[in-house]
C-alpha positions in Angstrom: 44.8 35.0 43.1 43.7 33.7 39.5 47.0 31.2 39.8 45.5 30.1 43.1 42.0 29.2 41.6 42.5 28.4 38.0 44.7 25.4 36.8 48.0 26.5 35.2 47.2 24.8 31.8 44.2 26.1 29.4 43.5 24.3 26.3 43.6 26.4 23.1 39.9 25.5 22.5 39.0 26.8 25.7 40.6 30.4 24.9 39.0 30.3 21.5 35.4 29.9 22.9 36.0 32.2 25.6 34.0 30.0 28.1 35.0 29.0 31.5 35.2 25.4 31.6 39.3 25.6 33.2 39.0 23.7 36.2 40.5 25.1 39.3 43.6 23.8 40.8 44.3 22.4 44.4 45.0 25.7 45.7 41.0 26.3 45.4 40.5 23.3 47.8 43.0 24.4 50.4 41.7 28.2 50.0 38.1 26.9 50.6 39.1 24.9 53.6 41.0 27.5 55.3 38.3 30.1 54.9 35.8 27.3 56.4 38.2 26.8 59.2 37.9 30.6 59.9 34.2 30.3 60.1 34.4 27.2 62.3 36.9 28.9 64.7 34.8 32.2 65.0 31.7 30.1 65.5 33.4 28.1 68.4 34.6 31.5 69.9 31.5 32.9 70.0 29.6 29.8 71.2 31.7 29.9 74.2 30.3 33.2 75.3 27.6 34.9 72.6 27.3 38.0 74.2 31.0 38.7 74.9 33.4 36.7 72.8 37.1 37.7 73.3 37.0 39.9 70.0 33.7 41.8 71.3 36.0 44.7 71.8 36.7 45.0 68.1 33.2 44.5 67.0 32.0 47.2 69.3 34.5 49.6 68.3 33.7 49.0 64.5 30.0 49.2 65.5 30.6 52.9 67.0 32.2 53.9 63.7 29.2 52.9 61.9 27.1 55.3 64.2 25.7 57.3 61.1 24.3 59.6 60.2 22.6 56.9 58.1 21.0 58.9 55.3 22.5 60.0 51.8 24.3 57.9 49.6 25.8 55.5 52.2 22.4 54.9 53.5 21.1 54.2 49.8 23.6 51.8 48.9 23.1 49.9 52.3 19.5 49.7 51.5 19.9 48.5 47.9 22.4 45.7 49.4 20.0 44.7 51.9 17.4 44.5 49.3 19.8 42.5 47.1 20.7 39.9 49.8 17.0 39.5 50.5 14.5 39.1 48.0 16.8 39.6 44.8 19.3 37.2 46.6 16.9 34.4 45.8 16.0 35.8 42.2 19.8 36.2 40.9 20.8 32.5 41.6 17.2 31.3 40.2 17.9 33.3 37.1 21.6 31.7 36.8 19.9 28.4 37.3 17.3 29.1 34.6 20.0 30.0 32.4 22.3 27.1 32.9 19.2 24.7 32.4 18.6 26.4 29.0 22.0 25.8 28.0 21.8 22.3 29.3 24.9 22.8 31.5 23.8 20.1 33.9 27.2 19.8 35.7 26.9 23.4 36.4 23.2 23.2 37.4 24.1 20.2 40.0 27.1 22.5 41.3 25.0 25.7 41.7 22.4 23.8 43.6 24.8 21.9 45.9 26.4 25.0 46.7 23.5 27.2 47.3 21.8 24.6 49.6 25.0 23.9 51.4 26.0 27.2 52.1 22.6 28.8 52.7 20.9 26.1 54.6 23.5 23.7 55.8 26.2 25.9 57.3 24.3 29.3 57.7 21.2 28.4 59.4 23.1 25.5 61.3 25.5 28.4 62.9 22.8 30.7 63.6 20.7 28.2 65.6 24.0 26.5 67.1 25.8 29.6 68.0 22.6 32.0 68.7 24.6 35.3 69.1 22.4 38.3 69.7 22.6 41.0 67.2 23.4 44.6 67.7 21.1 46.8 69.5 18.2 48.8 67.6 18.9 47.1 63.8 17.8 49.5 61.1 16.3 46.8 59.0 14.1 43.9 59.8 16.2 40.7 60.8 15.7 37.4 61.5 17.1 35.0 64.4 20.8 34.9 65.2 23.4 37.2 64.3 26.2 34.9 63.5 27.1 34.6 60.6 25.6 37.0 58.2 23.6 35.4 55.5 23.9 38.5 53.4 27.9 38.2 53.4 27.4 34.4 52.7 25.4 34.8 49.8 27.5 37.6 48.3 30.7 35.6 48.4 29.1 32.6 47.3 27.5 34.1 44.3 30.5 35.7 43.1 32.7 32.6 43.2 30.0 30.6 41.5 29.8 33.1 38.8 33.4 33.3 38.4 33.5 29.4 38.1 30.6 29.1 35.6 30.4 32.4 33.5 33.7 34.1 33.6 36.3 33.3 30.8 39.7 32.2 32.5 41.4 35.0 31.1 39.3 37.4 32.7 39.2 35.9 36.2 41.8 37.8 37.6 39.9 41.1 37.2 36.6 39.3 38.2 38.3 38.1 41.7 39.0 41.7 42.3 35.7 42.9 41.4 34.2 40.0 43.5 36.5 41.0 46.7 35.1 44.6 46.4 31.4 43.7 46.0 31.8 41.0 49.0 33.7 43.7 51.4 30.8 46.4 50.6 28.0 43.9 51.4 29.9 43.3 54.6 30.4 46.9 55.2 26.7 47.6 54.5 25.3 44.7 57.3 27.4 46.6 59.8 26.2 50.1 58.7 22.7 48.9 59.3 23.5 47.7 62.6 22.3 44.2 61.4 25.5 42.2 62.3 28.8 42.6 64.3 31.8 42.9 62.1 32.9 39.2 63.1 29.4 37.8 61.7 30.3 39.4 58.2 33.6 37.9 58.1 32.3 34.5 59.1 29.8 34.8 56.8 32.0 35.9 53.6 34.5 33.1 54.6 31.7 30.3 54.8 30.3 31.2 51.3 33.2 31.6 49.6 34.9 28.6 51.3 31.8 26.3 50.4 31.9 27.5 46.9 35.5 27.2 46.3 35.5 23.5 47.7 32.6 22.5 45.8 33.8 23.9 42.5 37.0 21.7 43.3 34.6 18.8 43.7 32.8 19.6 40.6 35.8 20.4 38.6 36.0 17.4 36.3 32.6 17.7 35.3 32.4 21.4 34.7 35.4 20.8 32.7 33.8 18.5 30.4 31.0 20.9 29.8 33.3 23.2 27.9 
């Protein structure tokens, strides 16, 4: 995956500093576009029949597997991730923003702000109101309007891509993408475990977050590289 996201040539100075200014290759743009297309297609399918899209059977089957019991270690992990995607979901990007401001990495600040606003508000909130899909019955946590897409999954995928782009050294990105994928998948599981979302909501959310972050990483690639 690192070959897809990172350019094939890295300067010797970049290796010595251990920074992550290496711009992504065109594969990042293509992958981001595909992921956003997945979100749009799923949204269009749900919009035609919010209560019974053609993949509702798969969503119902997955939700039945998430039937519980909802205590123990699984419940604790899901509760922590619910909190992380809520109040702490704002604290982490804010802390990253402050760090970048202190370091005077203004291009990185711009990338973070544009990505966060675009993914969290333009994409997620617009789809929530346009699609207006009902949530599963009896969610175990407090939820807001609209089930599609999952804001928690969007935030998790967006955050791990931004961290990989801005903070992870190129030589370690391969490992980071594996960890990032596992974290995002766990967040997706937690939203269905808590009956807060359908499985397809989390797929669309993760695709929206990662796709937005990848495409905007490519847009900001030259400015970010000059910050090295």
